[in-house]
N, C-alpha and C positions, 0 to 999 in steps of 0.2 A: 583237754578236758577228759577226765578219767571216767565220767559217767557213761555207762553202757547204753547205747540206743541204736535204733535202726531196724532193719528187716532181719528177723530171727526165724528159727524153725517154727515157733509158735505164733508168728505174725509180726506186726510192726510194734516195736517198743518205743514209747514216747515218754520220757521222764517229765516230772513236774518242774516248775521253775525252781522250787526249793532244792530238788535233787541236783539240778544243773548247777545252781549256786554252790552247793556243797562240794561238787566236783571241781569247780574253778578255784574255790578257796583251798582245797587240798593240794591242787597244783601249785598255787602260790606258796604254801607252806613248805612243800617239797623243794622248791627252787630257791626260796628266799629266807627260809627259817621259820620256826614255830612262834617266834616272838613278834611277828609283824602284826600291825593293827588292821583288822578287816571289818570293823564296824561300819554301819551305814553312812557315817559322816567322815570316815577316814578316806584318804586319797585312794589307797589300794582297794578299800571296801566299795567305794563308788565305782571304780573301774571294773571290779569283779561283777558288780550288778549290771553294769552296762553290757559287758560281754555275755553274761547269762541271759539277759533279756533278748539280745540279738540272736543267740543260739536257740532260745526257746521259741521265738517266732519262726525261725527257719525249720526247726523240727516239727512244729505244728503244721506248717505248710506241706512238709514231706509226708506227714501222717495223712493229711487230707488227700493228697495225690494218691497215696496207697489205697485208701478206702474208696476213692472215686472209681476204682476199677471193678467194684462188685455191686450187683443188683441190690443187695441188702443194706448197703451203707452209702452208696452214691447219692448226691443231692444236686438240686438245681440243674445247671447245664450239663454236668457230668452224667446225671441220670438220663437226660435227653439224648446224649451221645451214645450211651449204652443201648438205649431203646432203638436208636437209629441203626444199630448193627443188625437188628432183625426187622427193620422197616416199620417200626412202631413209633407213633408220634403222640405227644401229650395232647389231651383235649383242651381246647381253649374256649373262652367265653363264646357262646352261640345263642341265637334267638330260637324261640320255639315256633313251630308251624302247626297249623290246624286246617281242617276242612270245614267250610261254613256253607250253610244252606240259606239262600237269600230269597225272600218272597216279595214280589212287587204287584202293583195294581194290574199290569198287563205285560206284554212282551217288552223287555227292556234290556239295553246294553249297559252293563256296569263295567267301566273301564278299570284296567290295572292301576293301582295306586289309591283306589278308594279306601277310606279308613273306617275301621270298626273298633269298638271299645268294649271293655268290661266295666262293671260297676266301680271297680277299684281304680279305673283310669289307665289301664294298660291298652296301648294302641296297636292294632294289627292292620297291616297293609295288604290289600289284594294283590297277588303276584301275577295274575293274568286276567284278560277280559272274560267276563261271564255274561251270557245271554240267557235271560229267564224265558222259559217256555211253558206252555199249558200242560199241566199234569192230569192224571186220570180223575182227580177229585175237583178239577176246575181251577186250582190255584196255579199261579205263574211262579215257577221256582227255577233257580239255577244253583249249581254247586261250584265252588272255587276254593283255591288254597290261599291262605293268608300267612304272613310272617310278622312276628312281633317286632316293634321298633327298638325294644330293649333286649338285653341278653341276660342269661342266668336261669337257674332252675326254677326261680319263682315265676317265670313266664309260662311254665307248663300248667296252664289254668285248667280246671275241671270242665267237663262237658256242660253245655248250655250256659256258659258264662260270657261268651262274646255275643252280646245281645243289643248293643247300641250302635247307631250310625253317628259317626263323628260329624258328618255333613248331612243332616236330615233333608229328605226330599219327599215331596208329597206322593211320589210314585213308590216310595219304599214302604213296605208293610212291616217286615220283620227280618231278623237275621239271627242265626244261632249256630253253634258248633255241636253237632250230635255226639262227637267223641272228644275226649280230652286233648288239649294241645300237647305236642311232644317235641323232643329235640332240643329244648332249652338246656343249656349247659353252663355251669360255673367253671372257672379256670381250675384245672385238675391239680391238686396239691401233690407234693412229693409222695406221701404215704399211699394215697389212692392210686397214683400212677405206678408206684412200685408194685403194689399188689397185682395190678393188671399186667405189668411187665413179667412178673414171675409166672402168672397164669398163662400168658402168651408163650413163654419159653417152654412151659411144661406141656402145653397142648396148642400147637399151631392151628390156625383156622383151617377147617376141613370138614369132611362129611361125618366125623364121629361126634358124639354128644359133647365132649369137652371142646372139640374144634369148633362146632357151631356156636357154643356158648362164648368161646373166646372171640369169634368174629362179631357176634352181636354186641358184646361188651365194649368193642372198639367204637361203636356208633355213639355220636353225641346224644346225651340225655339218657342213655341206657344205664341203669344202675344194678339190675339183677335179671337173671334169666333162669327159668325153671322148665322142667320137662315132665310130662306124664306119658310113659310108654305103655301102650296096650299091645302086648305080644300074643294075645289070645284070639281065637277065631270067633269071637263074639263081642258084643258091646260091653265095655267095662262099666264099673259102678259110677264113673264120672260122665257117662254118656258118649264116650269116644268110640268111634267105629272100630271094627276088628283090624288088628295089625296096623295101627296108626301111631303117630307121635303128635302130641299136643304140646306146643311150645307157648310158654307164657313169658311176656317181656314186661319189665317194669320201666316205663319211660321210653323215650325214643320216638322217632318219626316213622309212621306206618310205611311210607314208600321206601325209606332206606332199609327198614327191617325186611320188607318183602324182597328187595333186590339182594340183600345178603343171604336170605334163605334160598333164593334161586341159585345163587352162586355156590353155596356151600353144602346144601343138602344133597344126599346121595340120590342117584337116579332111581326112580321107582318108589321112593318113600311116600307114604300117604300121610299128609299133614291134616290135622283136625283144628277147628277153631271157628269162631263166629265172624272174625275179620277176614274178608276175602279180598286179595289184591292181585293184580297182574304186574309182572315186571319182565323185561327182556333178559334172555339168557345170553351166553357168549356169542351165539350166532345171530342175535337180534330177534329171535322168535319169542313171542309173548307166552309166558307160562303163568299159571294160577297157583297161588300159595294161600294157606290158611294159618292163622295164629290168633292169639288173644293177648290182651294186656292183663297183667296181674291185678286182682281186685284188692282194694284197700279194706283192711279189717281194723276199724277204729278201736282203740283201747282207751278206757277212762280210768282215772286213778284218783283215789282220795287218801291223803296222808295226814295223820295227826302227829304233830312234832312237839317234843319238849326241848327247850333251848336253854343255853347257858349264857354267861357274860360275853362270850366271844361271838355271839350272834350278830350279824350285820342286818340291822333293821331296814336298811334301804334296799339291799340286793338279795338278802337271804332267801326269801320266798321264790323270787325269779330264778335264783341259782338252783334250787331244788327242782323246780318245774323243768328247767332246761336239762338238768342232769338226767331226770326220769325220761324225758323225750329222747335224748341222745341214746340212752340205753335201749329203749324199745325200738327206735327207728334204725338201729344198727343191726337188727336181727335179719337173717336171711329169709327168703321166701319160704313159707311153710314151717318156719321154726317156731316152736312153742314159746309163749311168754311165761317165764318163771317169775312169779311175783317176789320170791326170796332174793333174786338178783337185784331187785330195786332197792333193797335195804343198804347194800354196800355203797351205791352211788349217793344215797341220801345221807349216810353217815360221813361221807367224804366232804360234805358241805360244812364249812367252819361254823361251830356254835350249836350243832345238833347233838343233844344228849340221848334222846330216845325217839322212836318212831313206830307207828302202827300203820300198815299199808293194806289197802283193799283195791282190787282191780276188777274190771268187767268189760264186756262188749257193749253194754248200755249203761247210761248214767244211773239208772234206778236199780241196777242189780250188780252191786259190788261185793266182793268177798275176798278172803285171803286164800286164793286158790289159783292154780295155773290156768292159762287160757290156750286152748289148742287152735292152731291156725291152719287153714286148709292148704293143700299143696299148691293151689293157684292163687293164694292170698299172701299179702305181706302186712305185718303189724305196723300200725301208724298211730302216733300220739302227738297232738299239738299242745303247747303250753296252756291253752284255754281249756283243755280236757283234763288238766291236773288241778285238783282242789287241795290246797294246803291250809290246815287249821293249826294255829299255834296254841299249845296247851298252856293255860294259866295266864293268858293275856286277854 
């Protein structure tokens, strides 16, 4: 075969099937003469195509092997093996965890395995026994940890949503989760894993800001990490004490976050935050850390759309809503929402001729202007927060 292929100075050259076939046919003509029949129904033509097809499959496999050696192009198990070289593993499906406060009629032993639910039917199991005791206000309360029976990011339910007893008892008064559930994780796809692998390779987990971020991003359910450094000898404009670091985490389990901060933060660093947790250090001594979860900044969108004959009346509106949400929800913590960027994803939906977009932080105040997001906030939009009006229908 005269076609040039293989590893060259510029990388791996993989010809197309047509190029391989041309090379095989040229070889035949060189050896057998120019007057031979090489059409698709001729004997030699069929044989040439069979040879070309086998060579094409082999070259494609060789190309895949070549690209499996690089972070930017490896996929599936090859990407997992590359990550294993630096002791990094892909995140797999995991359930969320939450802390619940249970109120009973009197002192009561609630055994591990007791089930609690959300209004949407998500079931959480108590992971250890809880004994309720009398509080200063006279109520009998106890605190315990629960784990969702299902896995995935959707199990990271908001605060005060685990409010139902799966097995009601006359001694049970109420249950709730004061803080959101965290740690729920979908299976990490190649592109998400690849970004984390590249970040890990650039900044290994350690006491630097990139190193702490890398370590936290390896935890199940953690999607973003932000920092506010106050290097002044006075309280900053965010209320952080002097010479402190305030770490904001989007998602994740509080206990795992605390343990990671104990392991990776430099000695003597002052951490700020409203969430206070204790975790053991390498010697087993309990240390206290502080941090916060990033706050959700809801974004509302209204779009007036003119459509053409290519419009899909069944899925078009949902496609626009999902495209808008994906664009907004992909922004980093503290990143401004530019309303003009929503036009491109809207026009990408088949059948859209023209569009007018307004956005806002509340439903009743929408305008064609950008929205600033606080450093400790992340922009979020649900399909139900997007209103799409079709012009002329």
